[in-house]
ZAMARGU-4260 file (C-alpha; in steps of 0.2 Angstrom, whole numbers, plus 5000, padded with zeros to 4 digits):
<rodrens>
0) 4845/5057/5167 | 4858/5048/5179 | 4864/5052/5194 | 4879/5060/5200 | 4895/5048/5201
5) 4896/5043/5219 | 4914/5050/5228 | 4927/5036/5229 | 4922/5027/5212 | 4930/5026/5198
10) 4925/5036/5180 | 4929/5021/5172 | 4920/5009/5184 | 4904/5020/5187 | 4904/5023/5167
15) 4904/5004/5164 | 4892/5000/5175 | 4880/5015/5166 | 4881/5006/5153 | 4877/4988/5157
20) 4863/4992/5167 | 4855/5001/5152 | 4860/4985/5141 | 4853/4976/5155 | 4835/4987/5153
25) 4836/4987/5133 | 4837/5005/5130 | 4851/5000/5113 | 4839/4988/5107 | 4832/4990/5090
30) 4843/5007/5087 | 4842/5014/5071 | 4860/5009/5060 | 4861/4995/5071 | 4876/4984/5066
35) 4880/4995/5049 | 4896/5002/5050 | 4897/5020/5055 | 4895/5035/5041 | 4910/5041/5034
40) 4921/5027/5040 | 4938/5025/5032 | 4936/5042/5023 | 4952/5055/5028 | 4943/5069/5040
45) 4936/5083/5034 | 4933/5100/5044 | 4918/5103/5034 | 4910/5086/5032 | 4891/5091/5041
50) 4892/5104/5027 | 4893/5092/5014 | 4884/5078/5020 | 4868/5091/5024 | 4869/5100/5006
55) 4871/5082/5000 | 4854/5077/5006 | 4847/5093/5000 | 4854/5091/4983 | 4861/5108/4986
60) 4877/5111/4974 | 4893/5120/4986 | 4891/5139/4987 | 4905/5150/4973 | 4909/5166/4971
65) 4898/5176/4960 | 4910/5174/4945 | 4913/5157/4946 | 4896/5154/4949 | 4891/5162/4933
70) 4903/5153/4923 | 4898/5136/4929 | 4876/5140/4928 | 4884/5146/4910 | 4893/5129/4906
75) 4876/5121/4915 | 4867/5131/4904 | 4875/5126/4887 | 4873/5107/4891 | 4855/5108/4896
80) 4853/5119/4877 | 4862/5103/4867 | 4850/5094/4876 | 4836/5100/4873 | 4821/5093/4867
85) 4816/5108/4854 | 4828/5120/4845 | 4816/5134/4853 | 4821/5126/4869 | 4838/5128/4869
90) 4838/5146/4861 | 4826/5151/4877 | 4840/5140/4889 | 4854/5152/4879 | 4845/5169/4878
95) 4840/5167/4898 | 4860/5163/4902 | 4866/5177/4891 | 4855/5189/4898 | 4863/5186/4917
100) 4880/5186/4909 | 4876/5204/4900 | 4868/5211/4916 | 4885/5203/4928 | 4897/5214/4916
105) 4891/5230/4924 | 4892/5223/4941 | 4903/5219/4953 | 4905/5201/4959 | 4915/5192/4972
110) 4929/5180/4963 | 4940/5181/4953 | 4938/5194/4936 | 4925/5189/4925 | 4929/5184/4909
115) 4912/5173/4905 | 4909/5182/4886 | 4891/5176/4880 | 4888/5161/4872 | 4886/5160/4854
120) 4869/5155/4851 | 4871/5148/4834 | 4887/5137/4839 | 4877/5129/4853 | 4862/5127/4840
125) 4872/5118/4829 | 4878/5108/4841 | 4860/5104/4847 | 4854/5102/4827 | 4870/5088/4826
130) 4865/5079/4843 | 4845/5080/4835 | 4848/5076/4816 | 4829/5080/4808 | 4823/5062/4804
135) 4814/5061/4787 | 4801/5050/4785 | 4800/5040/4771 | 4791/5047/4756 | 4773/5036/4755
140) 4772/5025/4742 | 4760/5033/4727 | 4742/5026/4728 | 4739/5014/4717 | 4730/5020/4701
145) 4712/5012/4702 | 4707/5000/4687 | 4690/5000/4680 | 4682/4982/4681 | 4685/4978/4667
150) 4705/4980/4668 | 4706/4970/4685 | 4694/4955/4675 | 4706/4954/4661 | 4723/4956/4672
155) 4715/4945/4686
</rodrens>
């Protein structure tokens, strides 16, 4: 901590002296981010910049009211089901989100009214089938008939 400003010295002069002395001592050398632009420079001012930055660093999404969160979860579940590796996995994803939707219909959730109906599992699985067509392996060639020793000698 520094000393108090002496009386009779202007703040500007006193602050400049403090900065010059700290620079001479090397206190500003090798600071992290030295020579780099300030983060967020040139972006419009945002009152919640620190919340957004923390959520991005923690890989979180912005908290939504209950009904909107459920709607977003249904959209994400549909996309996850279509991208699932197996049909059974896709059905399980849809089944889980449909259970949450049905459960929420009996509850009061924050946000706008809930208009999310359960996802149609057959429709989503149909999309999954379109994206993951069954690749049938070509039929194996029938085994060549064995020729007897004499047939091989005669025909070569």
